[in-house]
LOTOR-474747 format. One record per residue (C-alpha): residue number from 1; chain; residue in three letters; y, z, x. Coordinates in steps of 0.2 Angstrom, whole numbers. Layout:
REM LOTOR-474747
pos = NUM, unit = A, code = ALA, Y = Y, Z = Z, X = X
...
This chain:
REM LOTOR-474747
pos = 1, unit = A, code = UNK, Y = 251, Z = -2, X = -68
pos = 2, unit = A, code = UNK, Y = 247, Z = 11, X = -56
pos = 3, unit = A, code = UNK, Y = 255, Z = 27, X = -70
pos = 4, unit = A, code = UNK, Y = 243, Z = 19, X = -82
pos = 5, unit = A, code = UNK, Y = 226, Z = 19, X = -73
pos = 6, unit = A, code = UNK, Y = 234, Z = 39, X = -68
pos = 7, unit = A, code = UNK, Y = 235, Z = 43, X = -87
pos = 8, unit = A, code = UNK, Y = 216, Z = 36, X = -88
pos = 9, unit = A, code = UNK, Y = 210, Z = 45, X = -75
pos = 10, unit = A, code = UNK, Y = 220, Z = 63, X = -79
pos = 11, unit = A, code = UNK, Y = 213, Z = 59, X = -97
pos = 12, unit = A, code = UNK, Y = 194, Z = 57, X = -90
pos = 13, unit = A, code = UNK, Y = 196, Z = 72, X = -78
pos = 14, unit = A, code = UNK, Y = 200, Z = 83, X = -90
pos = 15, unit = A, code = UNK, Y = 186, Z = 79, X = -103
pos = 16, unit = A, code = UNK, Y = 174, Z = 81, X = -91
pos = 17, unit = A, code = UNK, Y = 180, Z = 97, X = -84
pos = 18, unit = A, code = UNK, Y = 182, Z = 103, X = -103
pos = 19, unit = A, code = UNK, Y = 165, Z = 102, X = -102
pos = 20, unit = A, code = UNK, Y = 159, Z = 108, X = -86
pos = 21, unit = A, code = UNK, Y = 171, Z = 123, X = -89
pos = 22, unit = A, code = UNK, Y = 162, Z = 126, X = -105
pos = 23, unit = A, code = UNK, Y = 146, Z = 125, X = -98
pos = 24, unit = A, code = UNK, Y = 145, Z = 134, X = -82
pos = 25, unit = A, code = UNK, Y = 161, Z = 146, X = -83
pos = 26, unit = A, code = UNK, Y = 148, Z = 159, X = -86
pos = 27, unit = A, code = UNK, Y = 139, Z = 158, X = -70
pos = 28, unit = A, code = UNK, Y = 152, Z = 161, X = -59
pos = 29, unit = A, code = UNK, Y = 165, Z = 177, X = -56
pos = 30, unit = A, code = UNK, Y = 176, Z = 169, X = -44
pos = 31, unit = A, code = UNK, Y = 193, Z = 160, X = -47
pos = 32, unit = A, code = UNK, Y = 199, Z = 143, X = -35
pos = 33, unit = A, code = UNK, Y = 204, Z = 143, X = -18
pos = 34, unit = A, code = UNK, Y = 220, Z = 140, X = -16
pos = 35, unit = A, code = UNK, Y = 217, Z = 125, X = -2
pos = 36, unit = A, code = UNK, Y = 199, Z = 126, X = -4
pos = 37, unit = A, code = UNK, Y = 184, Z = 121, X = -18
pos = 38, unit = A, code = UNK, Y = 187, Z = 127, X = -36
pos = 39, unit = A, code = UNK, Y = 175, Z = 135, X = -49
pos = 40, unit = A, code = UNK, Y = 169, Z = 122, X = -57
pos = 41, unit = A, code = UNK, Y = 177, Z = 108, X = -46
pos = 42, unit = A, code = UNK, Y = 172, Z = 88, X = -52
pos = 43, unit = A, code = UNK, Y = 188, Z = 79, X = -48
pos = 44, unit = A, code = UNK, Y = 194, Z = 76, X = -28
pos = 45, unit = A, code = UNK, Y = 201, Z = 92, X = -21
pos = 46, unit = A, code = UNK, Y = 221, Z = 93, X = -24
pos = 47, unit = A, code = UNK, Y = 227, Z = 84, X = -8
pos = 48, unit = A, code = UNK, Y = 244, Z = 88, X = 0
pos = 49, unit = A, code = UNK, Y = 243, Z = 73, X = 13
pos = 50, unit = A, code = UNK, Y = 251, Z = 54, X = 5
pos = 51, unit = A, code = UNK, Y = 234, Z = 50, X = 13
pos = 52, unit = A, code = UNK, Y = 226, Z = 60, X = 0
pos = 53, unit = A, code = UNK, Y = 236, Z = 54, X = -12
pos = 54, unit = A, code = UNK, Y = 230, Z = 37, X = -11
pos = 55, unit = A, code = UNK, Y = 211, Z = 42, X = -10
pos = 56, unit = A, code = UNK, Y = 215, Z = 50, X = -25
pos = 57, unit = A, code = UNK, Y = 223, Z = 34, X = -31
pos = 58, unit = A, code = UNK, Y = 210, Z = 23, X = -26
pos = 59, unit = A, code = UNK, Y = 195, Z = 32, X = -31
pos = 60, unit = A, code = UNK, Y = 200, Z = 33, X = -50
pos = 61, unit = A, code = UNK, Y = 207, Z = 16, X = -48
pos = 62, unit = A, code = UNK, Y = 190, Z = 9, X = -42
pos = 63, unit = A, code = UNK, Y = 182, Z = 20, X = -55
pos = 64, unit = A, code = UNK, Y = 188, Z = 14, X = -71
pos = 65, unit = A, code = UNK, Y = 186, Z = -6, X = -64
pos = 66, unit = A, code = UNK, Y = 171, Z = -3, X = -61
pos = 67, unit = A, code = UNK, Y = 168, Z = 5, X = -78
pos = 68, unit = A, code = UNK, Y = 177, Z = -8, X = -87
pos = 69, unit = A, code = UNK, Y = 166, Z = -22, X = -79
pos = 70, unit = A, code = UNK, Y = 151, Z = -13, X = -81
pos = 71, unit = A, code = UNK, Y = 155, Z = -12, X = -101
pos = 72, unit = A, code = UNK, Y = 159, Z = -29, X = -103
pos = 73, unit = A, code = UNK, Y = 147, Z = -38, X = -94
pos = 74, unit = A, code = UNK, Y = 134, Z = -24, X = -104
pos = 75, unit = A, code = UNK, Y = 144, Z = -29, X = -120
pos = 76, unit = A, code = UNK, Y = 141, Z = -46, X = -119
pos = 77, unit = A, code = UNK, Y = 124, Z = -46, X = -114
pos = 78, unit = A, code = UNK, Y = 117, Z = -34, X = -126
pos = 79, unit = A, code = UNK, Y = 127, Z = -43, X = -141
pos = 80, unit = A, code = UNK, Y = 119, Z = -58, X = -135
pos = 81, unit = A, code = UNK, Y = 102, Z = -52, X = -135
pos = 82, unit = A, code = UNK, Y = 103, Z = -45, X = -154
pos = 83, unit = A, code = UNK, Y = 114, Z = -60, X = -161
pos = 84, unit = A, code = UNK, Y = 101, Z = -73, X = -156
pos = 85, unit = A, code = UNK, Y = 85, Z = -62, X = -160
pos = 86, unit = A, code = UNK, Y = 68, Z = -71, X = -161
pos = 87, unit = A, code = UNK, Y = 69, Z = -64, X = -178
pos = 88, unit = A, code = UNK, Y = 84, Z = -74, X = -186
pos = 89, unit = A, code = UNK, Y = 76, Z = -88, X = -180
pos = 90, unit = A, code = UNK, Y = 85, Z = -93, X = -164
pos = 91, unit = A, code = UNK, Y = 76, Z = -102, X = -151
pos = 92, unit = A, code = UNK, Y = 80, Z = -103, X = -133
pos = 93, unit = A, code = UNK, Y = 91, Z = -112, X = -125
pos = 94, unit = A, code = UNK, Y = 78, Z = -125, X = -113
pos = 95, unit = A, code = UNK, Y = 89, Z = -129, X = -98
pos = 96, unit = A, code = UNK, Y = 88, Z = -128, X = -78
pos = 97, unit = A, code = UNK, Y = 104, Z = -126, X = -73
pos = 98, unit = A, code = UNK, Y = 125, Z = -124, X = -76
pos = 99, unit = A, code = UNK, Y = 136, Z = -126, X = -63
pos = 100, unit = A, code = UNK, Y = 150, Z = -120, X = -75
pos = 101, unit = A, code = UNK, Y = 140, Z = -104, X = -77
pos = 102, unit = A, code = UNK, Y = 137, Z = -102, X = -59
pos = 103, unit = A, code = UNK, Y = 154, Z = -104, X = -52
pos = 104, unit = A, code = UNK, Y = 163, Z = -93, X = -65
pos = 105, unit = A, code = UNK, Y = 148, Z = -78, X = -60
pos = 106, unit = A, code = UNK, Y = 150, Z = -81, X = -41
pos = 107, unit = A, code = UNK, Y = 171, Z = -82, X = -43
pos = 108, unit = A, code = UNK, Y = 175, Z = -68, X = -53
pos = 109, unit = A, code = UNK, Y = 167, Z = -56, X = -46
pos = 110, unit = A, code = UNK, Y = 173, Z = -64, X = -29
pos = 111, unit = A, code = UNK, Y = 192, Z = -60, X = -36
pos = 112, unit = A, code = UNK, Y = 188, Z = -44, X = -40
pos = 113, unit = A, code = UNK, Y = 180, Z = -38, X = -25
pos = 114, unit = A, code = UNK, Y = 194, Z = -46, X = -15
pos = 115, unit = A, code = UNK, Y = 207, Z = -38, X = -25
pos = 116, unit = A, code = UNK, Y = 199, Z = -22, X = -25
pos = 117, unit = A, code = UNK, Y = 197, Z = -25, X = -7
pos = 118, unit = A, code = UNK, Y = 216, Z = -29, X = -2
pos = 119, unit = A, code = UNK, Y = 223, Z = -14, X = -14
pos = 120, unit = A, code = UNK, Y = 214, Z = -2, X = -2
pos = 121, unit = A, code = UNK, Y = 216, Z = -11, X = 15
pos = 122, unit = A, code = UNK, Y = 235, Z = -3, X = 14
pos = 123, unit = A, code = UNK, Y = 226, Z = 15, X = 14
pos = 124, unit = A, code = UNK, Y = 213, Z = 12, X = 26
pos = 125, unit = A, code = UNK, Y = 223, Z = 7, X = 43
pos = 126, unit = A, code = UNK, Y = 236, Z = 18, X = 39
pos = 127, unit = A, code = UNK, Y = 219, Z = 31, X = 40
pos = 128, unit = A, code = UNK, Y = 213, Z = 25, X = 56
pos = 129, unit = A, code = UNK, Y = 236, Z = 23, X = 66
pos = 130, unit = A, code = UNK, Y = 237, Z = 40, X = 74
pos = 131, unit = A, code = UNK, Y = 251, Z = 35, X = 85
pos = 132, unit = A, code = UNK, Y = 266, Z = 41, X = 88
pos = 133, unit = A, code = UNK, Y = 259, Z = 58, X = 84
pos = 134, unit = A, code = UNK, Y = 270, Z = 73, X = 86
pos = 135, unit = A, code = UNK, Y = 255, Z = 87, X = 90
pos = 136, unit = A, code = UNK, Y = 241, Z = 83, X = 96
pos = 137, unit = A, code = UNK, Y = 223, Z = 97, X = 94
pos = 138, unit = A, code = UNK, Y = 206, Z = 94, X = 101
pos = 139, unit = A, code = UNK, Y = 195, Z = 99, X = 90
pos = 140, unit = A, code = UNK, Y = 176, Z = 101, X = 99
pos = 141, unit = A, code = UNK, Y = 162, Z = 105, X = 87
pos = 142, unit = A, code = UNK, Y = 148, Z = 118, X = 92
pos = 143, unit = A, code = UNK, Y = 133, Z = 126, X = 85
pos = 144, unit = A, code = UNK, Y = 140, Z = 133, X = 75
pos = 145, unit = A, code = UNK, Y = 158, Z = 136, X = 78
pos = 146, unit = A, code = UNK, Y = 172, Z = 124, X = 82
pos = 147, unit = A, code = UNK, Y = 184, Z = 123, X = 97
pos = 148, unit = A, code = UNK, Y = 203, Z = 120, X = 99
pos = 149, unit = A, code = UNK, Y = 214, Z = 116, X = 111
pos = 150, unit = A, code = UNK, Y = 235, Z = 110, X = 110
pos = 151, unit = A, code = UNK, Y = 234, Z = 96, X = 120
pos = 152, unit = A, code = UNK, Y = 252, Z = 88, X = 117
pos = 153, unit = A, code = UNK, Y = 266, Z = 95, X = 107
pos = 154, unit = A, code = UNK, Y = 273, Z = 109, X = 103
pos = 155, unit = A, code = UNK, Y = 258, Z = 125, X = 107
pos = 156, unit = A, code = UNK, Y = 252, Z = 113, X = 123
pos = 157, unit = A, code = UNK, Y = 240, Z = 123, X = 133
pos = 158, unit = A, code = UNK, Y = 234, Z = 136, X = 118
pos = 159, unit = A, code = UNK, Y = 219, Z = 136, X = 116
pos = 160, unit = A, code = UNK, Y = 203, Z = 146, X = 104
pos = 161, unit = A, code = UNK, Y = 187, Z = 147, X = 97
pos = 162, unit = A, code = UNK, Y = 187, Z = 148, X = 78
pos = 163, unit = A, code = UNK, Y = 172, Z = 156, X = 70
pos = 164, unit = A, code = UNK, Y = 164, Z = 161, X = 54
pos = 165, unit = A, code = UNK, Y = 170, Z = 179, X = 48
pos = 166, unit = A, code = UNK, Y = 158, Z = 192, X = 57
pos = 167, unit = A, code = UNK, Y = 157, Z = 203, X = 39
pos = 168, unit = A, code = UNK, Y = 156, Z = 188, X = 31
pos = 169, unit = A, code = UNK, Y = 141, Z = 182, X = 39
pos = 170, unit = A, code = UNK, Y = 135, Z = 200, X = 39
pos = 171, unit = A, code = UNK, Y = 135, Z = 198, X = 21
pos = 172, unit = A, code = UNK, Y = 125, Z = 182, X = 20
pos = 173, unit = A, code = UNK, Y = 112, Z = 189, X = 28
pos = 174, unit = A, code = UNK, Y = 110, Z = 202, X = 16
pos = 175, unit = A, code = UNK, Y = 110, Z = 190, X = 2
pos = 176, unit = A, code = UNK, Y = 126, Z = 185, X = -3
pos = 177, unit = A, code = UNK, Y = 139, Z = 193, X = -11
pos = 178, unit = A, code = UNK, Y = 133, Z = 209, X = -22
pos = 179, unit = A, code = UNK, Y = 133, Z = 205, X = -42
pos = 180, unit = A, code = UNK, Y = 150, Z = 208, X = -49
pos = 181, unit = A, code = UNK, Y = 157, Z = 208, X = -32
pos = 182, unit = A, code = UNK, Y = 174, Z = 195, X = -30
pos = 183, unit = A, code = UNK, Y = 173, Z = 185, X = -12
pos = 184, unit = A, code = UNK, Y = 187, Z = 173, X = -14
pos = 185, unit = A, code = UNK, Y = 182, Z = 164, X = 1
pos = 186, unit = A, code = UNK, Y = 166, Z = 166, X = 4
pos = 187, unit = A, code = UNK, Y = 159, Z = 159, X = 20
pos = 188, unit = A, code = UNK, Y = 175, Z = 149, X = 21
pos = 189, unit = A, code = UNK, Y = 185, Z = 165, X = 32
pos = 190, unit = A, code = UNK, Y = 184, Z = 163, X = 51
pos = 191, unit = A, code = UNK, Y = 192, Z = 172, X = 64
pos = 192, unit = A, code = UNK, Y = 207, Z = 161, X = 72
pos = 193, unit = A, code = UNK, Y = 213, Z = 147, X = 59
pos = 194, unit = A, code = UNK, Y = 219, Z = 131, X = 66
pos = 195, unit = A, code = UNK, Y = 237, Z = 133, X = 65
pos = 196, unit = A, code = UNK, Y = 250, Z = 119, X = 63
pos = 197, unit = A, code = UNK, Y = 268, Z = 116, X = 55
pos = 198, unit = A, code = UNK, Y = 273, Z = 105, X = 38
pos = 199, unit = A, code = UNK, Y = 277, Z = 89, X = 39
pos = 200, unit = A, code = UNK, Y = 272, Z = 85, X = 56
pos = 201, unit = A, code = UNK, Y = 262, Z = 70, X = 61
pos = 202, unit = A, code = UNK, Y = 246, Z = 79, X = 67
pos = 203, unit = A, code = UNK, Y = 232, Z = 70, X = 76
pos = 204, unit = A, code = UNK, Y = 215, Z = 77, X = 77
pos = 205, unit = A, code = UNK, Y = 202, Z = 74, X = 91
pos = 206, unit = A, code = UNK, Y = 187, Z = 74, X = 89
pos = 207, unit = A, code = UNK, Y = 170, Z = 78, X = 100
pos = 208, unit = A, code = UNK, Y = 156, Z = 88, X = 101
pos = 209, unit = A, code = UNK, Y = 146, Z = 95, X = 114
pos = 210, unit = A, code = UNK, Y = 129, Z = 97, X = 109
pos = 211, unit = A, code = UNK, Y = 126, Z = 88, X = 93
pos = 212, unit = A, code = UNK, Y = 134, Z = 80, X = 80
pos = 213, unit = A, code = UNK, Y = 148, Z = 85, X = 68
pos = 214, unit = A, code = UNK, Y = 160, Z = 82, X = 57
pos = 215, unit = A, code = UNK, Y = 179, Z = 85, X = 55
pos = 216, unit = A, code = UNK, Y = 182, Z = 87, X = 36
pos = 217, unit = A, code = UNK, Y = 196, Z = 95, X = 26
pos = 218, unit = A, code = UNK, Y = 199, Z = 86, X = 10
pos = 219, unit = A, code = UNK, Y = 214, Z = 93, X = 4
pos = 220, unit = A, code = UNK, Y = 220, Z = 82, X = 20
pos = 221, unit = A, code = UNK, Y = 209, Z = 68, X = 16
pos = 222, unit = A, code = UNK, Y = 202, Z = 68, X = 33
pos = 223, unit = A, code = UNK, Y = 183, Z = 66, X = 40
pos = 224, unit = A, code = UNK, Y = 178, Z = 61, X = 55
pos = 225, unit = A, code = UNK, Y = 164, Z = 61, X = 66
pos = 226, unit = A, code = UNK, Y = 163, Z = 75, X = 81
pos = 227, unit = A, code = UNK, Y = 150, Z = 67, X = 95
pos = 228, unit = A, code = UNK, Y = 143, Z = 73, X = 112
pos = 229, unit = A, code = UNK, Y = 150, Z = 61, X = 125
pos = 230, unit = A, code = UNK, Y = 164, Z = 52, X = 112
pos = 231, unit = A, code = UNK, Y = 181, Z = 53, X = 108
pos = 232, unit = A, code = UNK, Y = 186, Z = 47, X = 89
pos = 233, unit = A, code = UNK, Y = 202, Z = 54, X = 81
pos = 234, unit = A, code = UNK, Y = 209, Z = 57, X = 65
pos = 235, unit = A, code = UNK, Y = 227, Z = 62, X = 58
pos = 236, unit = A, code = UNK, Y = 236, Z = 72, X = 43
pos = 237, unit = A, code = UNK, Y = 254, Z = 76, X = 39
pos = 238, unit = A, code = UNK, Y = 254, Z = 92, X = 27
pos = 239, unit = A, code = UNK, Y = 268, Z = 91, X = 15
pos = 240, unit = A, code = UNK, Y = 265, Z = 109, X = 10
pos = 241, unit = A, code = UNK, Y = 263, Z = 124, X = 17
pos = 242, unit = A, code = UNK, Y = 248, Z = 134, X = 13
pos = 243, unit = A, code = UNK, Y = 227, Z = 139, X = 19
pos = 244, unit = A, code = UNK, Y = 217, Z = 124, X = 18
pos = 245, unit = A, code = UNK, Y = 199, Z = 122, X = 21
pos = 246, unit = A, code = UNK, Y = 184, Z = 110, X = 26
pos = 247, unit = A, code = UNK, Y = 170, Z = 112, X = 33
pos = 248, unit = A, code = UNK, Y = 157, Z = 104, X = 45
pos = 249, unit = A, code = UNK, Y = 154, Z = 88, X = 34
pos = 250, unit = A, code = UNK, Y = 138, Z = 84, X = 45
pos = 251, unit = A, code = UNK, Y = 120, Z = 92, X = 47
pos = 252, unit = A, code = UNK, Y = 122, Z = 101, X = 63
pos = 253, unit = A, code = UNK, Y = 108, Z = 113, X = 64
pos = 254, unit = A, code = UNK, Y = 100, Z = 130, X = 55
pos = 255, unit = A, code = UNK, Y = 117, Z = 136, X = 54
pos = 256, unit = A, code = UNK, Y = 127, Z = 120, X = 48
pos = 257, unit = A, code = UNK, Y = 133, Z = 131, X = 33
pos = 258, unit = A, code = UNK, Y = 141, Z = 144, X = 44
pos = 259, unit = A, code = UNK, Y = 156, Z = 132, X = 53
pos = 260, unit = A, code = UNK, Y = 169, Z = 132, X = 38
pos = 261, unit = A, code = UNK, Y = 187, Z = 126, X = 45
pos = 262, unit = A, code = UNK, Y = 205, Z = 135, X = 41
pos = 263, unit = A, code = UNK, Y = 217, Z = 127, X = 44
pos = 264, unit = A, code = UNK, Y = 238, Z = 137, X = 43
pos = 265, unit = A, code = UNK, Y = 252, Z = 125, X = 39
pos = 266, unit = A, code = UNK, Y = 268, Z = 134, X = 42
pos = 267, unit = A, code = UNK, Y = 285, Z = 132, X = 42
pos = 268, unit = A, code = UNK, Y = 293, Z = 124, X = 57
pos = 269, unit = A, code = UNK, Y = 300, Z = 143, X = 61
pos = 270, unit = A, code = UNK, Y = 284, Z = 152, X = 58
pos = 271, unit = A, code = UNK, Y = 273, Z = 138, X = 69
pos = 272, unit = A, code = UNK, Y = 286, Z = 143, X = 84
pos = 273, unit = A, code = UNK, Y = 285, Z = 160, X = 81
pos = 274, unit = A, code = UNK, Y = 267, Z = 157, X = 79
pos = 275, unit = A, code = UNK, Y = 267, Z = 148, X = 96
pos = 276, unit = A, code = UNK, Y = 277, Z = 161, X = 104
pos = 277, unit = A, code = UNK, Y = 266, Z = 175, X = 98
pos = 278, unit = A, code = UNK, Y = 249, Z = 164, X = 107
pos = 279, unit = A, code = UNK, Y = 257, Z = 163, X = 124
pos = 280, unit = A, code = UNK, Y = 260, Z = 180, X = 126
pos = 281, unit = A, code = UNK, Y = 243, Z = 182, X = 122
pos = 282, unit = A, code = UNK, Y = 238, Z = 169, X = 131
pos = 283, unit = A, code = UNK, Y = 246, Z = 177, X = 146
pos = 284, unit = A, code = UNK, Y = 241, Z = 194, X = 142
pos = 285, unit = A, code = UNK, Y = 224, Z = 189, X = 145
pos = 286, unit = A, code = UNK, Y = 227, Z = 179, X = 163
pos = 287, unit = A, code = UNK, Y = 220, Z = 194, X = 173
pos = 288, unit = A, code = UNK, Y = 218, Z = 192, X = 190
pos = 289, unit = A, code = UNK, Y = 203, Z = 186, X = 193
pos = 290, unit = A, code = UNK, Y = 201, Z = 197, X = 209
pos = 291, unit = A, code = UNK, Y = 204, Z = 214, X = 201
pos = 292, unit = A, code = UNK, Y = 189, Z = 224, X = 204
pos = 293, unit = A, code = UNK, Y = 185, Z = 234, X = 186
pos = 294, unit = A, code = UNK, Y = 176, Z = 250, X = 183
pos = 295, unit = A, code = UNK, Y = 159, Z = 250, X = 175
pos = 296, unit = A, code = UNK, Y = 166, Z = 259, X = 159
pos = 297, unit = A, code = UNK, Y = 182, Z = 248, X = 157
pos = 298, unit = A, code = UNK, Y = 172, Z = 232, X = 159
pos = 299, unit = A, code = UNK, Y = 159, Z = 235, X = 146
pos = 300, unit = A, code = UNK, Y = 171, Z = 241, X = 132
pos = 301, unit = A, code = UNK, Y = 181, Z = 224, X = 134
pos = 302, unit = A, code = UNK, Y = 165, Z = 215, X = 136
pos = 303, unit = A, code = UNK, Y = 160, Z = 225, X = 117
pos = 304, unit = A, code = UNK, Y = 176, Z = 217, X = 108
pos = 305, unit = A, code = UNK, Y = 170, Z = 200, X = 120
pos = 306, unit = A, code = UNK, Y = 151, Z = 200, X = 112
pos = 307, unit = A, code = UNK, Y = 157, Z = 205, X = 96
pos = 308, unit = A, code = UNK, Y = 173, Z = 190, X = 93
pos = 309, unit = A, code = UNK, Y = 160, Z = 177, X = 101
pos = 310, unit = A, code = UNK, Y = 142, Z = 181, X = 102
pos = 311, unit = A, code = UNK, Y = 136, Z = 191, X = 88
pos = 312, unit = A, code = UNK, Y = 137, Z = 178, X = 76
pos = 313, unit = A, code = UNK, Y = 118, Z = 171, X = 82
pos = 314, unit = A, code = UNK, Y = 113, Z = 185, X = 93
pos = 315, unit = A, code = UNK, Y = 117, Z = 198, X = 83
pos = 316, unit = A, code = UNK, Y = 125, Z = 216, X = 82
pos = 317, unit = A, code = UNK, Y = 109, Z = 222, X = 89
pos = 318, unit = A, code = UNK, Y = 105, Z = 210, X = 102
pos = 319, unit = A, code = UNK, Y = 90, Z = 204, X = 93
pos = 320, unit = A, code = UNK, Y = 94, Z = 185, X = 90
pos = 321, unit = A, code = UNK, Y = 83, Z = 176, X = 79
pos = 322, unit = A, code = UNK, Y = 74, Z = 160, X = 74
pos = 323, unit = A, code = UNK, Y = 78, Z = 145, X = 90
pos = 324, unit = A, code = UNK, Y = 91, Z = 158, X = 95
pos = 325, unit = A, code = UNK, Y = 84, Z = 168, X = 110
pos = 326, unit = A, code = UNK, Y = 87, Z = 190, X = 111
pos = 327, unit = A, code = UNK, Y = 98, Z = 198, X = 122
pos = 328, unit = A, code = UNK, Y = 87, Z = 215, X = 121
pos = 329, unit = A, code = UNK, Y = 78, Z = 215, X = 134
pos = 330, unit = A, code = UNK, Y = 79, Z = 197, X = 140
pos = 331, unit = A, code = UNK, Y = 74, Z = 194, X = 159
pos = 332, unit = A, code = UNK, Y = 87, Z = 184, X = 160
pos = 333, unit = A, code = UNK, Y = 100, Z = 198, X = 157
pos = 334, unit = A, code = UNK, Y = 86, Z = 212, X = 166
pos = 335, unit = A, code = UNK, Y = 89, Z = 199, X = 181
pos = 336, unit = A, code = UNK, Y = 95, Z = 207, X = 197
pos = 337, unit = A, code = UNK, Y = 100, Z = 188, X = 202
pos = 338, unit = A, code = UNK, Y = 118, Z = 190, X = 190
pos = 339, unit = A, code = UNK, Y = 121, Z = 173, X = 195
pos = 340, unit = A, code = UNK, Y = 107, Z = 167, X = 184
pos = 341, unit = A, code = UNK, Y = 116, Z = 173, X = 168
pos = 342, unit = A, code = UNK, Y = 133, Z = 169, X = 174
pos = 343, unit = A, code = UNK, Y = 127, Z = 152, X = 176
pos = 344, unit = A, code = UNK, Y = 122, Z = 153, X = 158
pos = 345, unit = A, code = UNK, Y = 138, Z = 156, X = 151
pos = 346, unit = A, code = UNK, Y = 146, Z = 142, X = 162
pos = 347, unit = A, code = UNK, Y = 133, Z = 127, X = 159
pos = 348, unit = A, code = UNK, Y = 126, Z = 132, X = 142
pos = 349, unit = A, code = UNK, Y = 107, Z = 129, X = 143
pos = 350, unit = A, code = UNK, Y = 90, Z = 123, X = 130
pos = 351, unit = A, code = UNK, Y = 101, Z = 105, X = 126
pos = 352, unit = A, code = UNK, Y = 116, Z = 116, X = 121
pos = 353, unit = A, code = UNK, Y = 104, Z = 127, X = 109
pos = 354, unit = A, code = UNK, Y = 118, Z = 138, X = 121
pos = 355, unit = A, code = UNK, Y = 134, Z = 134, X = 122
pos = 356, unit = A, code = UNK, Y = 147, Z = 131, X = 138
pos = 357, unit = A, code = UNK, Y = 157, Z = 147, X = 136
pos = 358, unit = A, code = UNK, Y = 168, Z = 139, X = 150
pos = 359, unit = A, code = UNK, Y = 185, Z = 142, X = 138
pos = 360, unit = A, code = UNK, Y = 182, Z = 160, X = 142
pos = 361, unit = A, code = UNK, Y = 192, Z = 166, X = 155
pos = 362, unit = A, code = UNK, Y = 183, Z = 175, X = 170
pos = 363, unit = A, code = UNK, Y = 186, Z = 191, X = 166
pos = 364, unit = A, code = UNK, Y = 180, Z = 191, X = 148
pos = 365, unit = A, code = UNK, Y = 164, Z = 181, X = 154
pos = 366, unit = A, code = UNK, Y = 160, Z = 196, X = 165
pos = 367, unit = A, code = UNK, Y = 162, Z = 209, X = 152
pos = 368, unit = A, code = UNK, Y = 152, Z = 201, X = 142
pos = 369, unit = A, code = UNK, Y = 139, Z = 198, X = 155
pos = 370, unit = A, code = UNK, Y = 141, Z = 220, X = 161
pos = 371, unit = A, code = UNK, Y = 142, Z = 222, X = 141
pos = 372, unit = A, code = UNK, Y = 122, Z = 215, X = 140
pos = 373, unit = A, code = UNK, Y = 116, Z = 222, X = 155
pos = 374, unit = A, code = UNK, Y = 123, Z = 238, X = 150
pos = 375, unit = A, code = UNK, Y = 119, Z = 238, X = 131
pos = 376, unit = A, code = UNK, Y = 103, Z = 242, X = 118
pos = 377, unit = A, code = UNK, Y = 86, Z = 244, X = 129
pos = 378, unit = A, code = UNK, Y = 96, Z = 235, X = 143
pos = 379, unit = A, code = UNK, Y = 101, Z = 251, X = 155
pos = 380, unit = A, code = UNK, Y = 103, Z = 241, X = 172
pos = 381, unit = A, code = UNK, Y = 118, Z = 248, X = 177
pos = 382, unit = A, code = UNK, Y = 122, Z = 230, X = 185
pos = 383, unit = A, code = UNK, Y = 140, Z = 225, X = 184
pos = 384, unit = A, code = UNK, Y = 149, Z = 208, X = 186
pos = 385, unit = A, code = UNK, Y = 165, Z = 205, X = 191
pos = 386, unit = A, code = UNK, Y = 174, Z = 191, X = 188
pos = 387, unit = A, code = UNK, Y = 176, Z = 185, X = 205
pos = 388, unit = A, code = UNK, Y = 158, Z = 183, X = 206
pos = 389, unit = A, code = UNK, Y = 162, Z = 171, X = 190
pos = 390, unit = A, code = UNK, Y = 174, Z = 159, X = 197
pos = 391, unit = A, code = UNK, Y = 163, Z = 159, X = 214
pos = 392, unit = A, code = UNK, Y = 152, Z = 151, X = 201
pos = 393, unit = A, code = UNK, Y = 163, Z = 138, X = 191
pos = 394, unit = A, code = UNK, Y = 163, Z = 119, X = 195
């Protein structure tokens, strides 16, 4: 039975895709993105997990059942209307009720709905079974980026922020790709993808630090809301190495379109190598908070921190835009009391419109504050040391 439905689904999808391609292909200059959206895509994303395969089958099964019921009901109805029309001499029956009809049209839909529900229950229960995970990762949604923390399993202790590629953001600000320019992963490329091993059960714990976001990767068949103050979870087991893309699926503000998800699935050996490399990077970043930095050295580091974490919102010129406050000429930046700006970065402000950056090291926070205090028109000459940041951490 399953093969019959798969065959019908494939036929329907092929026909729809042929029609869509013929009508719309001239409007596109890009090709399908492996692990992401496809040109003229009408069907569900090609999945790489057992759950996504079950979801696709259930989707087509339900669609075909509903279509058959629709055609059967309306065929009988229209046949009856046409066959027994008044112009042919038929007279309407005069009766108040029919127990048999009442039972039939109540029992038949009930059986159909219960049967469909039973077929879906197994998949729905499996979707929520996050036990016995090989790797647990916390995904924190924030306006407008994702923070990833490896909590349990190989790679435990690794953490980073994943932000839309600055070049693509700049491209979007300038009106998008130029005519004829091919950008295969437009607005889906990030600086730090989430990396996981193949054939391992990955538990994703979702939360947020400002508004509601949603962690969605169609190829894995997962979509889980990330709600401030709450912890939710989902899971996947990717069966194929490669790059897979998703996006925040909850309208989270004006930059909603700029917080993509990129998951890189590696072989066990490649994943272990990635973990070792990340741990070395983390060790290198573990600067002594007591170290006293020279102004030129800390400004050079601050420029890199700003480019990686701040430029997407505050822009390269420091002018911000819309609700994003400018840094060039800002009172808190020019203020001689450096603790004010330190507290903003540590705790956020404006109801999390400016998120907390506690995940950054004391040195990185000191560096980026020093950079903003001495860049653009902000020639304060002020220098913030890592020890200043450490003293204000709670």
